[in-house]
Backbone atoms as SQL, in Angstrom:
CREATE TABLE atoms (id INTEGER PRIMARY KEY, chain TEXT, resi INTEGER, resn TEXT, atom TEXT, x REAL, y REAL, z REAL);
INSERT INTO atoms VALUES
  (1, 'A', 1, 'MET', 'N', 0.736, -1.334, 0.165),
  (2, 'A', 1, 'MET', 'CA', 0.017, -0.050, -0.018),
  (3, 'A', 1, 'MET', 'C', 0.850, 1.112, 0.066),
  (4, 'A', 2, 'PRO', 'N', 0.507, 2.110, -0.943),
  (5, 'A', 2, 'PRO', 'CA', 1.540, 3.384, -0.964),
  (6, 'A', 2, 'PRO', 'C', 1.356, 4.218, 0.166),
  (7, 'A', 3, 'SER', 'N', 0.349, 4.120, 0.775),
  (8, 'A', 3, 'SER', 'CA', 0.344, 5.061, 2.112),
  (9, 'A', 3, 'SER', 'C', 1.318, 4.533, 3.215),
  (10, 'A', 4, 'LEU', 'N', 1.840, 3.452, 3.221),
  (11, 'A', 4, 'LEU', 'CA', 3.132, 2.849, 4.149),
  (12, 'A', 4, 'LEU', 'C', 4.257, 3.696, 4.087),
  (13, 'A', 5, 'VAL', 'N', 4.619, 4.207, 2.694),
  (14, 'A', 5, 'VAL', 'CA', 5.667, 4.843, 2.385),
  (15, 'A', 5, 'VAL', 'C', 5.811, 6.369, 3.193),
  (16, 'A', 6, 'PHE', 'N', 4.526, 6.802, 2.968),
  (17, 'A', 6, 'PHE', 'CA', 4.116, 8.238, 3.552),
  (18, 'A', 6, 'PHE', 'C', 4.146, 8.057, 5.069),
  (19, 'A', 7, 'LEU', 'N', 3.611, 7.228, 5.453),
  (20, 'A', 7, 'LEU', 'CA', 3.531, 6.807, 7.174),
  (21, 'A', 7, 'LEU', 'C', 5.045, 6.837, 7.701),
  (22, 'A', 8, 'ARG', 'N', 5.752, 6.018, 6.919),
  (23, 'A', 8, 'ARG', 'CA', 7.475, 5.888, 7.339),
  (24, 'A', 8, 'ARG', 'C', 7.961, 7.263, 7.475),
  (25, 'A', 9, 'ALA', 'N', 7.630, 7.871, 6.254),
  (26, 'A', 9, 'ALA', 'CA', 8.275, 9.405, 5.954),
  (27, 'A', 9, 'ALA', 'C', 7.700, 10.133, 7.146),
  (28, 'A', 10, 'ILE', 'N', 6.570, 10.082, 7.489),
  (29, 'A', 10, 'ILE', 'CA', 6.079, 11.176, 8.788),
  (30, 'A', 10, 'ILE', 'C', 6.754, 10.759, 9.964),
  (31, 'A', 11, 'ASP', 'N', 7.006, 9.411, 10.021),
  (32, 'A', 11, 'ASP', 'CA', 7.866, 9.025, 11.405),
  (33, 'A', 11, 'ASP', 'C', 9.024, 9.551, 11.251),
  (34, 'A', 12, 'GLY', 'N', 9.751, 9.672, 10.308),
  (35, 'A', 12, 'GLY', 'CA', 10.994, 10.532, 9.969),
  (36, 'A', 12, 'GLY', 'C', 11.162, 11.919, 10.235),
  (37, 'A', 13, 'ALA', 'N', 9.807, 12.548, 9.712),
  (38, 'A', 13, 'ALA', 'CA', 9.720, 13.843, 9.802),
  (39, 'A', 13, 'ALA', 'C', 8.265, 14.285, 10.160),
  (40, 'A', 14, 'PRO', 'N', 8.058, 14.085, 11.446),
  (41, 'A', 14, 'PRO', 'CA', 6.575, 14.478, 11.737),
  (42, 'A', 14, 'PRO', 'C', 6.088, 15.885, 11.588),
  (43, 'A', 15, 'ASP', 'N', 6.809, 16.838, 11.441),
  (44, 'A', 15, 'ASP', 'CA', 6.603, 18.392, 11.313),
  (45, 'A', 15, 'ASP', 'C', 6.478, 18.592, 9.737),
  (46, 'A', 16, 'SER', 'N', 6.442, 17.849, 8.841),
  (47, 'A', 16, 'SER', 'CA', 6.422, 18.117, 7.492),
  (48, 'A', 16, 'SER', 'C', 5.106, 18.070, 6.885),
  (49, 'A', 17, 'ALA', 'N', 4.696, 19.545, 6.627),
  (50, 'A', 17, 'ALA', 'CA', 3.151, 19.406, 6.239),
  (51, 'A', 17, 'ALA', 'C', 3.338, 18.904, 4.762),
  (52, 'A', 18, 'SER', 'N', 4.282, 18.920, 3.831),
  (53, 'A', 18, 'SER', 'CA', 4.256, 18.728, 2.515),
  (54, 'A', 18, 'SER', 'C', 4.104, 17.066, 2.502),
  (55, 'A', 19, 'ILE', 'N', 4.526, 16.448, 3.429),
  (56, 'A', 19, 'ILE', 'CA', 4.742, 14.742, 3.274),
  (57, 'A', 19, 'ILE', 'C', 3.076, 14.488, 3.721),
  (58, 'A', 20, 'ARG', 'N', 2.590, 15.112, 4.715),
  (59, 'A', 20, 'ARG', 'CA', 1.076, 14.808, 4.889),
  (60, 'A', 20, 'ARG', 'C', 0.182, 15.429, 3.906),
  (61, 'A', 21, 'LYS', 'N', 0.532, 16.447, 3.213),
  (62, 'A', 21, 'LYS', 'CA', -0.402, 16.879, 2.129),
  (63, 'A', 21, 'LYS', 'C', -0.234, 15.821, 1.056),
  (64, 'A', 22, 'ASP', 'N', 1.063, 15.235, 0.966),
  (65, 'A', 22, 'ASP', 'CA', 1.054, 14.260, -0.276),
  (66, 'A', 22, 'ASP', 'C', 0.329, 12.944, 0.328),
  (67, 'A', 23, 'LEU', 'N', 0.227, 12.546, 1.446),
  (68, 'A', 23, 'LEU', 'CA', -0.318, 11.412, 1.963),
  (69, 'A', 23, 'LEU', 'C', -1.959, 11.632, 1.896),
  (70, 'A', 24, 'ALA', 'N', -2.310, 12.792, 2.027),
  (71, 'A', 24, 'ALA', 'CA', -3.788, 13.199, 1.919),
  (72, 'A', 24, 'ALA', 'C', -4.222, 12.802, 0.540),
  (73, 'A', 25, 'TYR', 'N', -3.589, 13.352, -0.517),
  (74, 'A', 25, 'TYR', 'CA', -3.601, 13.061, -2.001),
  (75, 'A', 25, 'TYR', 'C', -3.741, 11.464, -2.296),
  (76, 'A', 26, 'THR', 'N', -2.931, 10.931, -1.677),
  (77, 'A', 26, 'THR', 'CA', -2.879, 9.414, -1.977),
  (78, 'A', 26, 'THR', 'C', -4.285, 8.928, -1.277),
  (79, 'A', 27, 'TYR', 'N', -4.558, 9.311, -0.070),
  (80, 'A', 27, 'TYR', 'CA', -5.876, 8.677, 0.355),
  (81, 'A', 27, 'TYR', 'C', -6.900, 9.142, -0.258),
  (82, 'A', 28, 'LEU', 'N', -6.979, 10.326, -0.894),
  (83, 'A', 28, 'LEU', 'CA', -7.931, 10.706, -1.742),
  (84, 'A', 28, 'LEU', 'C', -8.097, 9.720, -3.043),
  (85, 'A', 29, 'LYS', 'N', -6.771, 9.636, -3.606),
  (86, 'A', 29, 'LYS', 'CA', -6.943, 8.787, -4.938),
  (87, 'A', 29, 'LYS', 'C', -7.610, 7.277, -4.631),
  (88, 'A', 30, 'ILE', 'N', -7.331, 6.697, -3.545),
  (89, 'A', 30, 'ILE', 'CA', -7.799, 5.231, -3.024),
  (90, 'A', 30, 'ILE', 'C', -9.257, 5.494, -2.483),
  (91, 'A', 31, 'GLY', 'N', -9.806, 6.426, -2.140),
  (92, 'A', 31, 'GLY', 'CA', -10.947, 6.785, -1.817),
  (93, 'A', 31, 'GLY', 'C', -11.275, 6.776, -0.324),
  (94, 'A', 32, 'GLU', 'N', -10.240, 6.832, 0.310),
  (95, 'A', 32, 'GLU', 'CA', -10.142, 7.072, 1.711),
  (96, 'A', 32, 'GLU', 'C', -10.384, 8.586, 2.192),
  (97, 'A', 33, 'THR', 'N', -11.527, 9.140, 1.929),
  (98, 'A', 33, 'THR', 'CA', -11.771, 10.612, 2.075),
  (99, 'A', 33, 'THR', 'C', -11.672, 11.080, 3.716),
  (100, 'A', 34, 'GLU', 'N', -12.000, 10.273, 4.539),
  (101, 'A', 34, 'GLU', 'CA', -11.898, 10.642, 5.928),
  (102, 'A', 34, 'GLU', 'C', -10.589, 10.901, 6.545),
  (103, 'A', 35, 'ALA', 'N', -9.922, 9.922, 5.864),
  (104, 'A', 35, 'ALA', 'CA', -8.289, 9.735, 6.124),
  (105, 'A', 35, 'ALA', 'C', -7.640, 10.917, 5.627),
  (106, 'A', 36, 'ALA', 'N', -8.140, 11.176, 4.308),
  (107, 'A', 36, 'ALA', 'CA', -7.352, 12.438, 3.581),
  (108, 'A', 36, 'ALA', 'C', -7.641, 13.626, 4.318),
  (109, 'A', 37, 'ARG', 'N', -9.027, 13.772, 4.956),
  (110, 'A', 37, 'ARG', 'CA', -9.131, 15.113, 5.610),
  (111, 'A', 37, 'ARG', 'C', -8.380, 15.204, 6.790),
  (112, 'A', 38, 'ASP', 'N', -8.266, 14.143, 7.498),
  (113, 'A', 38, 'ASP', 'CA', -7.571, 14.153, 8.877),
  (114, 'A', 38, 'ASP', 'C', -5.994, 14.626, 8.283),
  (115, 'A', 39, 'GLN', 'N', -5.611, 14.158, 7.330),
  (116, 'A', 39, 'GLN', 'CA', -4.013, 14.580, 7.093),
  (117, 'A', 39, 'GLN', 'C', -3.919, 15.898, 6.648),
  (118, 'A', 40, 'PHE', 'N', -5.010, 16.291, 5.828),
  (119, 'A', 40, 'PHE', 'CA', -4.891, 17.787, 5.456),
  (120, 'A', 40, 'PHE', 'C', -5.207, 18.742, 6.616),
  (121, 'A', 41, 'ALA', 'N', -5.868, 18.222, 7.755),
  (122, 'A', 41, 'ALA', 'CA', -6.056, 18.972, 8.974),
  (123, 'A', 41, 'ALA', 'C', -4.616, 19.170, 9.662),
  (124, 'A', 42, 'GLU', 'N', -3.992, 17.946, 9.730),
  (125, 'A', 42, 'GLU', 'CA', -2.712, 18.007, 10.348),
  (126, 'A', 42, 'GLU', 'C', -1.942, 18.795, 9.514),
  (127, 'A', 43, 'ALA', 'N', -1.682, 18.704, 8.342),
  (128, 'A', 43, 'ALA', 'CA', -0.954, 19.508, 7.468),
  (129, 'A', 43, 'ALA', 'C', -1.236, 21.145, 7.716),
  (130, 'A', 44, 'LEU', 'N', -2.496, 21.149, 7.726),
  (131, 'A', 44, 'LEU', 'CA', -2.995, 22.753, 8.159),
  (132, 'A', 44, 'LEU', 'C', -2.427, 23.288, 9.460),
  (133, 'A', 45, 'ARG', 'N', -2.609, 22.385, 10.364),
  (134, 'A', 45, 'ARG', 'CA', -1.949, 22.605, 11.736),
  (135, 'A', 45, 'ARG', 'C', -0.549, 22.875, 11.710),
  (136, 'A', 46, 'LEU', 'N', 0.145, 22.230, 10.873),
  (137, 'A', 46, 'LEU', 'CA', 1.697, 22.547, 10.640),
  (138, 'A', 46, 'LEU', 'C', 1.934, 23.870, 9.950),
  (139, 'A', 47, 'ASP', 'N', 1.114, 23.931, 8.901),
  (140, 'A', 47, 'ASP', 'CA', 1.367, 25.344, 7.996),
  (141, 'A', 47, 'ASP', 'C', 0.078, 25.770, 7.868),
  (142, 'A', 48, 'PRO', 'N', -0.458, 26.795, 8.965),
  (143, 'A', 48, 'PRO', 'CA', -1.700, 27.399, 8.884),
  (144, 'A', 48, 'PRO', 'C', -1.663, 28.448, 7.932),
  (145, 'A', 49, 'LYS', 'N', -0.534, 28.937, 7.379),
  (146, 'A', 49, 'LYS', 'CA', -0.827, 29.995, 6.299),
  (147, 'A', 49, 'LYS', 'C', -1.146, 29.555, 4.803),
  (148, 'A', 50, 'ASP', 'N', -0.943, 28.127, 4.657),
  (149, 'A', 50, 'ASP', 'CA', -1.251, 27.492, 3.326),
  (150, 'A', 50, 'ASP', 'C', -2.667, 27.628, 3.098),
  (151, 'A', 51, 'THR', 'N', -3.096, 28.565, 2.072),
  (152, 'A', 51, 'THR', 'CA', -4.577, 28.542, 1.801),
  (153, 'A', 51, 'THR', 'C', -5.034, 27.490, 1.092),
  (154, 'A', 52, 'HIS', 'N', -4.146, 26.826, 0.233),
  (155, 'A', 52, 'HIS', 'CA', -4.624, 25.711, -0.677),
  (156, 'A', 52, 'HIS', 'C', -4.984, 24.434, 0.423),
  (157, 'A', 53, 'LEU', 'N', -4.010, 24.405, 1.456),
  (158, 'A', 53, 'LEU', 'CA', -4.515, 23.397, 2.391),
  (159, 'A', 53, 'LEU', 'C', -6.044, 23.567, 3.021),
  (160, 'A', 54, 'ALA', 'N', -5.773, 24.817, 3.489),
  (161, 'A', 54, 'ALA', 'CA', -7.487, 25.443, 4.192),
  (162, 'A', 54, 'ALA', 'C', -8.435, 25.073, 3.229),
  (163, 'A', 55, 'LEU', 'N', -8.459, 25.200, 1.744),
  (164, 'A', 55, 'LEU', 'CA', -9.530, 24.833, 1.086),
  (165, 'A', 55, 'LEU', 'C', -9.539, 23.483, 0.931),
  (166, 'A', 56, 'GLU', 'N', -8.708, 22.589, 0.571),
  (167, 'A', 56, 'GLU', 'CA', -8.892, 21.137, 0.529),
  (168, 'A', 56, 'GLU', 'C', -9.102, 20.761, 1.893),
  (169, 'A', 57, 'TYR', 'N', -8.996, 21.064, 2.887),
  (170, 'A', 57, 'TYR', 'CA', -9.518, 20.628, 4.162),
  (171, 'A', 57, 'TYR', 'C', -11.015, 21.065, 4.381),
  (172, 'A', 58, 'ALA', 'N', -11.390, 22.237, 4.030),
  (173, 'A', 58, 'ALA', 'CA', -12.618, 22.737, 4.180),
  (174, 'A', 58, 'ALA', 'C', -13.662, 21.840, 3.114),
  (175, 'A', 59, 'PHE', 'N', -13.220, 21.873, 1.952),
  (176, 'A', 59, 'PHE', 'CA', -13.905, 20.851, 1.208),
  (177, 'A', 59, 'PHE', 'C', -14.203, 19.494, 1.532),
  (178, 'A', 60, 'LEU', 'N', -13.116, 18.819, 2.194),
  (179, 'A', 60, 'LEU', 'CA', -13.497, 17.435, 2.600),
  (180, 'A', 60, 'LEU', 'C', -14.155, 17.502, 3.974),
  (181, 'A', 61, 'CYS', 'N', -13.985, 18.551, 4.753),
  (182, 'A', 61, 'CYS', 'CA', -14.970, 18.720, 5.761),
  (183, 'A', 61, 'CYS', 'C', -16.495, 18.673, 5.507),
  (184, 'A', 62, 'PHE', 'N', -16.766, 19.418, 4.324),
  (185, 'A', 62, 'PHE', 'CA', -18.129, 19.449, 3.877),
  (186, 'A', 62, 'PHE', 'C', -18.554, 18.024, 3.266),
  (187, 'A', 63, 'GLU', 'N', -17.770, 17.485, 2.469),
  (188, 'A', 63, 'GLU', 'CA', -17.961, 16.103, 1.918),
  (189, 'A', 63, 'GLU', 'C', -18.125, 14.938, 3.032),
  (190, 'A', 64, 'THR', 'N', -17.337, 15.116, 3.894),
  (191, 'A', 64, 'THR', 'CA', -17.613, 14.254, 4.885),
  (192, 'A', 64, 'THR', 'C', -18.531, 14.621, 6.306),
  (193, 'A', 65, 'LYS', 'N', -19.224, 15.820, 6.072),
  (194, 'A', 65, 'LYS', 'CA', -20.005, 16.266, 7.170),
  (195, 'A', 65, 'LYS', 'C', -19.514, 16.527, 8.593),
  (196, 'A', 66, 'LYS', 'N', -18.189, 17.027, 8.380),
  (197, 'A', 66, 'LYS', 'CA', -17.443, 17.149, 9.498),
  (198, 'A', 66, 'LYS', 'C', -17.153, 18.769, 9.677),
  (199, 'A', 67, 'GLN', 'N', -17.372, 19.318, 10.771),
  (200, 'A', 67, 'GLN', 'CA', -17.216, 20.837, 11.015),
  (201, 'A', 67, 'GLN', 'C', -15.681, 21.202, 11.240),
  (202, 'A', 68, 'ALA', 'N', -15.244, 22.158, 10.382),
  (203, 'A', 68, 'ALA', 'CA', -14.022, 22.374, 9.931),
  (204, 'A', 68, 'ALA', 'C', -13.427, 23.217, 11.355),
  (205, 'A', 69, 'HIS', 'N', -12.091, 23.080, 11.498),
  (206, 'A', 69, 'HIS', 'CA', -11.754, 23.662, 13.058),
  (207, 'A', 69, 'HIS', 'C', -11.282, 24.999, 12.653),
  (208, 'A', 70, 'SER', 'N', -10.717, 25.770, 13.416),
  (209, 'A', 70, 'SER', 'CA', -10.511, 27.124, 13.532),
  (210, 'A', 70, 'SER', 'C', -9.254, 27.581, 12.610),
  (211, 'A', 71, 'GLY', 'N', -8.523, 26.569, 12.041),
  (212, 'A', 71, 'GLY', 'CA', -7.330, 26.869, 11.170),
  (213, 'A', 71, 'GLY', 'C', -7.692, 27.513, 9.858),
  (214, 'A', 72, 'ILE', 'N', -9.051, 27.003, 9.526),
  (215, 'A', 72, 'ILE', 'CA', -9.463, 27.569, 8.223),
  (216, 'A', 72, 'ILE', 'C', -9.650, 29.157, 8.508),
  (217, 'A', 73, 'SER', 'N', -10.226, 29.482, 9.356),
  (218, 'A', 73, 'SER', 'CA', -10.352, 30.895, 9.556),
  (219, 'A', 73, 'SER', 'C', -8.857, 31.759, 9.903),
  (220, 'A', 74, 'MET', 'N', -8.134, 31.147, 10.354),
  (221, 'A', 74, 'MET', 'CA', -6.620, 31.601, 10.594),
  (222, 'A', 74, 'MET', 'C', -6.052, 31.698, 9.252),
  (223, 'A', 75, 'ALA', 'N', -6.289, 30.658, 8.361),
  (224, 'A', 75, 'ALA', 'CA', -5.731, 30.782, 7.040),
  (225, 'A', 75, 'ALA', 'C', -6.161, 31.937, 6.164),
  (226, 'A', 76, 'ARG', 'N', -7.688, 31.985, 6.415),
  (227, 'A', 76, 'ARG', 'CA', -8.573, 32.911, 5.644),
  (228, 'A', 76, 'ARG', 'C', -8.126, 34.313, 6.203),
  (229, 'A', 77, 'SER', 'N', -7.888, 34.666, 7.395),
  (230, 'A', 77, 'SER', 'CA', -7.360, 35.786, 8.094),
  (231, 'A', 77, 'SER', 'C', -6.165, 36.360, 7.396),
  (232, 'A', 78, 'SER', 'N', -5.146, 35.282, 7.326),
  (233, 'A', 78, 'SER', 'CA', -3.881, 35.688, 6.824),
  (234, 'A', 78, 'SER', 'C', -4.055, 35.945, 5.508),
  (235, 'A', 79, 'ARG', 'N', -4.789, 35.505, 4.783),
  (236, 'A', 79, 'ARG', 'CA', -4.976, 35.641, 3.271),
  (237, 'A', 79, 'ARG', 'C', -5.710, 37.138, 3.072),
  (238, 'A', 80, 'ALA', 'N', -6.647, 37.259, 3.560),
  (239, 'A', 80, 'ALA', 'CA', -7.402, 38.501, 3.725),
  (240, 'A', 80, 'ALA', 'C', -6.403, 39.888, 3.992),
  (241, 'A', 81, 'SER', 'N', -5.533, 39.704, 5.144),
  (242, 'A', 81, 'SER', 'CA', -4.804, 40.841, 5.565),
  (243, 'A', 81, 'SER', 'C', -3.753, 41.065, 4.495),
  (244, 'A', 82, 'SER', 'N', -3.185, 39.825, 3.945),
  (245, 'A', 82, 'SER', 'CA', -2.119, 40.007, 2.995),
  (246, 'A', 82, 'SER', 'C', -2.726, 40.753, 1.827),
  (247, 'A', 83, 'VAL', 'N', -3.910, 40.400, 1.022),
  (248, 'A', 83, 'VAL', 'CA', -4.512, 40.795, 0.088),
  (249, 'A', 83, 'VAL', 'C', -4.724, 42.352, 0.624),
  (250, 'A', 84, 'GLY', 'N', -5.500, 42.825, 1.673),
  (251, 'A', 84, 'GLY', 'CA', -5.610, 44.067, 2.179),
  (252, 'A', 84, 'GLY', 'C', -4.591, 45.113, 2.209),
  (253, 'A', 85, 'ASN', 'N', -3.414, 44.277, 2.308),
  (254, 'A', 85, 'ASN', 'CA', -2.087, 45.313, 2.510),
  (255, 'A', 85, 'ASN', 'C', -1.303, 45.281, 1.030),
  (256, 'A', 86, 'GLY', 'N', -2.108, 45.001, -0.001),
  (257, 'A', 86, 'GLY', 'CA', -1.524, 45.077, -1.107),
  (258, 'A', 86, 'GLY', 'C', -0.510, 43.767, -1.654),
  (259, 'A', 87, 'ARG', 'N', -0.509, 42.942, -0.607),
  (260, 'A', 87, 'ARG', 'CA', 0.362, 41.780, -0.919),
  (261, 'A', 87, 'ARG', 'C', -0.456, 40.604, -1.179),
  (262, 'A', 88, 'SER', 'N', 0.360, 39.810, -1.956),
  (263, 'A', 88, 'SER', 'CA', -0.482, 38.250, -2.143),
  (264, 'A', 88, 'SER', 'C', 0.460, 37.298, -1.695),
  (265, 'A', 89, 'SER', 'N', -0.192, 36.172, -1.254),
  (266, 'A', 89, 'SER', 'CA', 0.265, 34.809, -1.075),
  (267, 'A', 89, 'SER', 'C', 0.735, 34.011, -1.882);
C-alpha cells in the first residue's frame, strides 16, 4: 500500500506539512476521504498560512459532514490581511 511509504516518512519527519499533504492526496486517490481530511487537517495545523490546504480541508469537511476547525479562519485571515495590504500569498 503506497500510504505505508508516507507513514514511514512521517515517522522520520513528523512536522512536514508537505508529506502529510502528499499522503492526503494518496488517500483521496484510493477513496479514503476521511483519512485524507485528517491528513489535510494535520498539514494545516503545521502550516496554517497555506490557503490551498485550508481549501482542501474545508472541502473534505463538507464532503464528510465534519465541521472544520479554526485553522480555516486563521488561513483566511492571513490571506485577507495580505490582500488588504497589497500583498498576495
